[in-house]
C-alpha positions in Angstrom: -6.6 -17.2 -28.2 -8.6 -18.7 -31.2 -11.5 -21.0 -30.0 -10.2 -24.1 -32.0 -6.8 -23.7 -30.4 -8.2 -23.0 -26.9 -10.6 -26.1 -27.2 -7.6 -28.2 -28.5 -5.5 -27.2 -25.5 -8.4 -27.8 -23.1 -9.0 -31.4 -24.3 -5.4 -32.3 -24.5 -5.0 -31.2 -20.7 -8.3 -32.9 -19.8 -7.2 -36.2 -21.3 -3.8 -35.9 -19.7 -5.3 -35.3 -16.3 -7.7 -38.2 -16.9 -4.8 -40.6 -17.7 -2.7 -39.5 -14.7 -5.8 -39.6 -12.3 -6.7 -43.2 -13.5 -3.2 -44.3 -12.9 -3.1 -42.7 -9.4 -6.5 -44.4 -8.4 -5.3 -47.8 -10.0 -2.2 -47.5 -7.8 -4.2 -46.8 -4.7 -6.4 -49.7 -5.4 -3.6 -52.3 -6.3 -2.8 -54.8 -3.6 0.4 -53.8 -1.6 2.9 -56.4 -1.1 4.6 -56.3 2.2 8.4 -56.1 2.0 10.5 -58.5 4.2 11.3 -57.1 7.5 8.4 -54.4 7.4 6.5 -55.7 10.4 6.7 -52.4 12.2 5.5 -50.3 9.1 1.7 -50.1 9.2 -0.3 -51.4 6.4 -1.8 -48.6 4.3 -5.6 -48.0 4.7 -7.1 -48.5 1.3 -10.2 -46.4 2.0 -8.1 -43.4 3.0 -5.9 -43.7 0.0 -8.9 -43.8 -2.3 -10.5 -40.8 -0.7 -7.3 -38.8 -1.1 -6.9 -39.8 -4.7 -10.5 -39.0 -5.6 -10.5 -35.7 -3.8 -8.0 -34.1 -6.3 -10.0 -35.7 -9.2 -13.2 -33.9 -8.0 -11.3 -30.7 -7.8 -10.0 -31.0 -11.4 -13.5 -31.7 -12.5 -14.6 -28.4 -11.0 -11.8 -26.5 -12.4 -12.4 -28.0 -15.8 -16.1 -27.2 -15.6 -15.4 -23.6 -14.7 -12.9 -23.3 -17.4 -15.3 -24.8 -20.0 -17.9 -22.3 -18.9 -15.6 -19.4 -19.1 -14.3 -20.4 -22.6 -17.9 -20.5 -23.9 -19.2 -17.6 -22.1 -20.5 -15.1 -24.9 -20.6 -12.0 -22.7 -18.1 -10.4 -20.5 -19.5 -9.6 -17.0 -20.0 -5.9 -16.4 -17.3 -5.8 -13.7 -14.7 -6.8 -16.3 -15.6 -4.4 -19.0 -12.9 -1.9 -19.8 -15.4 1.0 -19.7 -16.6 0.0 -16.4 -13.0 -0.1 -15.0 -12.3 3.3 -16.4 -15.4 4.8 -14.7 -14.3 3.2 -11.4 -10.7 4.5 -11.8 -11.9 8.1 -12.3 -14.3 7.9 -9.3 -11.3 7.0 -7.1 -9.4 10.1 -8.3 
């Protein structure tokens, strides 16, 4: 994949995930109006909701950071070089 196309796809995905995550966090922080007749339904705990909305955000940040690093890594690790794999296959036979 060309670098410009790859970076464009990366940034589009990052912006989409950011917009979605902001909407999710905003929804978790907004006040919940009790519906009539819902006395038996427990009130949601805002702190727990925020933790469960921020946890996927942190995982996404990690995934994007690793993806960015892999996209801009100039050398291929030795374990993934074709010649190294060929020698390993011959050793197994």
